N, C-alpha and C positions, 0 to 999 in steps of 0.2 A: 494507465489506461482505464476508462470509464466506462461503466455496463450501466443501464439504465433498465428495471424492470418494471412492466406495466401488469395492472389489473391481479397484483398477488397479495395485498392489502395483509401488510406484515406491521407487526407493532414496533417500532424506533426502537423504543427502550431496549428491547430483547436482541434486536438485530445488530444495537451499537455493543452489546456486551458477548456478544457473540464473536464478533469481529475481534473485540479484545481479547478473547479466550484463546481464540488462534493462534494470535502472536505470542501471549504468553506460552501455551502450550508448547511454542518453539523457543523457549527460553529467553524471551525478551523483555525487556521492561516497557510496561504501558501504561498509558495516562488517557482515561477518556473525558473527554469536554463536553457536554450536553448543553452547547450555546443555545438552543431554543428546541420547542418541539418537533420543529423540521429541519433540524441541523444538529450533526453531531461528528466530531472529531476525535479519533482516536490516534493520540500520539505515540510513534514507537520509536525505541533509543535499540538504534541498528549498529553496533560494534562491528567491524572490520580489522582486520590486525590490531594499530593501536589506534585508530580511530574511532571516532563516534560521530553517526548521523544521524540526525530525525529526522524520520518518514511519516507522514500523514495519510491516514484513511478518513476519506471525508463520505460521509452519510447524508442525503439531502433528498429533500423533495417533501411527497405526501405520501402517506400509507400505501396506496396504490399505484401510484406514480413516480418509484424515486431510483435516484442513482448513487451507485457506490465510486467514487474515486480513488485509485493505489497508483502511487506513481510510476510513470516511464519518465525520469527527469531528462531534461537538459545536461549534455556534461559537457564542460568548456574542453577536456582533452580530447576527447571524441571528433570533435567539430574541427579541432587544430592539432590532432596527432600526429600529420605528417609532417606538419611543419615543426612542430616538437622535435620529431624525430631526427630532422634535419641539425638541430639545434643541439643534440642530447640529450633532450629529454624523454625519452624512451623507456624509461625505468617510469616516469609518471604515469606513462598513459598504459603501461603495461599495467599497473596497480589498478589503475581506475576501470581498466576492462574487467579486469578479476571481480572487482566489488560490483561492477553492474552486472556481471554474469551471475553473482550468488544473489543479489536482490532482483534478477530477472525470473529465478528459479522458484524463490519464495513469492513471487508476484505470482506467477502459474500455478502454483499450491494454493495460494490465495483466491484466485478465482475460481477454481475447483469447488475449494471448502464454502464460497458464497454461493454457489449453485446449490448443494446440497442445503444447505441454512434455509435460504429462503425458498425451498419446497417445503421442508421442515415445519417451518413457523408460519408459513401462510395461514391465512384466515379464509374460510370457504365464505 
């Protein structure tokens, strides 16, 4: 999902650090990549059961007009789930749906957190 904020005038350095703090407080490993003054990435290692997945939060734009993306990713099994069920792949579909639910809950918490952070660090 992607959200855009206009006329908030935030410091990208601080915003990226706050994004990283959110995931670290959830017990996840992260890495901050400041590609340019207008583009920062936070890589998050998302463990689920015995798998690890790397998801990315992307912050880009200008301080007074910026966007933040956090994945609502395309999932193969969700799309082809009914076909997989017919051929005995139901356990794969179920596992992916459970993972998607956990990641979706994290994403919902993330957007609530982002609203609060942007309000807190905006410069007048």
